[in-house]
C-alpha positions, 0 to 999 in steps of 0.5 A: 438464193441468187438466180442466173438465167444466162451465162452472160450474167455470170460473175462468180468470184468465190470458189463453188461446189457445183452440182451439174445435171439436167435435174428435170425432176429433182428426183431421189437420184438427182438429190444425192448428187445435189446433196453432195455438192451442198455438203462439200460446200459446207465442209470446204467453205465453198458456195453451193451452186446448181447448174441446170437448163431451163428447157429440156435439151431433147426438146431443143435438139428435136425442135419441139415446143414444150406444148407439143404433144410429142415433147418431153413433158416436165416432171416439175414446173420451172417454178417448182424446180426453183423452189425445190432447189432453194429449199435444199439450201443452194446459194446459187442457181444457174438455170440457163437455156440449152441453146445452139451454142451449148449444143455445139460446144465441145466437151473440153470447151464446156469444161474450160469455158463454163465449169472452170471459168464461169462457174469457178468450180472448186468441186463438181458433183455428177451422176454416173450417166452425166454427159456434156459437150457436142453429141454428148461426147463428154462422160464422167471419166473425161470430166474426171481427167479434166478436173484432176488436171485443173485441181478440181475435186469431183464426185461421180455418183452411182445409180440410186435404186428404189425397190430394185429399179434404177431411179430415172426421169424416164422411168418416173414418166412411165409411172406417171403415165400408168397412174402409179402415184405411190411409186412415183412419190417414192422415186421423186421423194415427194408426192406428184403435184400440180399447181395452178390458179383456181378458175370458175367451174360448174361447182357440182361438188359444192351442190353436194355440200363439198367445196370444189375448185378447178384448175387447168391441167398444165399442157407442159407437165406430164399428166397421169391418166384421166380419172379420179385420184385421192389427193391433197390440196394446199390452199394458202399454206394449209393442206386439206384431204381431197378427191380430184378428177383429172379429165374432161368431165364428159357427163356435164361437159360433152364436146368440150376438149379441155382437160382440167383438175376438179378437186372436192375438198374435205374440211375447207370452209371459205366464203362463197368464191373464196378460193377463186383466183388463188394459187393452189397445189394439188398432190395426187396420192392414189389413182382410184378409177378411170374417168367415165360418162354417166347417164345423168347428174344424179348418177354422177353425184352418187359416184362422187359420194362414193369416191369421197367415202373411198378417199376418207377410208383410204386416209384412215388406213394411212 
């Protein structure tokens, strides 16, 4: 997949089938738009292209850094977003920053300068609520008029619903915020996950005979409530069942205000320190309980044992 990170890099000579959108979560609604662009490209011999932004427009407009507590948090990281788009089969990804120039560009100019000229669109696929141009003046109806005049075909997709709810990034963030990981997975079309590099921790699980890894909790990504989750972890291409604690682990880290993801792994055999420094992905499947402070390590270990037993029982029922 070709990746362009700025409009200045673009030099696309072949006609393209373009999926237009912010695609900040690559959720079920986004996928319908993107799949149409892919299918049209295949049917008409066009190159498939996904156009999106490398930052969230709202954060730029409100002048909020991604790490700002009030910023719109990511549903998936840039790396995950690129991987998902590539896995779908796109030929080209245009992943450019939403900046002052794009923010102030009138809708007609966006169509002419970007969609028609730089992207060389032969077909465009958008959602029912797609907006573009200064102050979001462009709507699907306007885009359809522009496309019709230019001889570009267009598909405008209705809302996608799951269990009676319209799929949206906003609603997915609300679900994550309440720890509803099962419904989040249905809306995304995949389990919610976190990736990171394994760091050293206190290895409490290891002292109980359960391999344990730690990764930092990402500050740019949407985090569910602190607590214990039934999870899975991918290490070097192999996925293991696990239990993960998101939070501060107050029993042994009193006064430390750094959130982390501590994962106890079932069936993982590795030499001492074998996972340290490796990149892993942890999938959060089910919220089990909130984080709490225990009287001592013995009480903590007893609860970890119960959490592990509950997680194994949960897996048996699935």
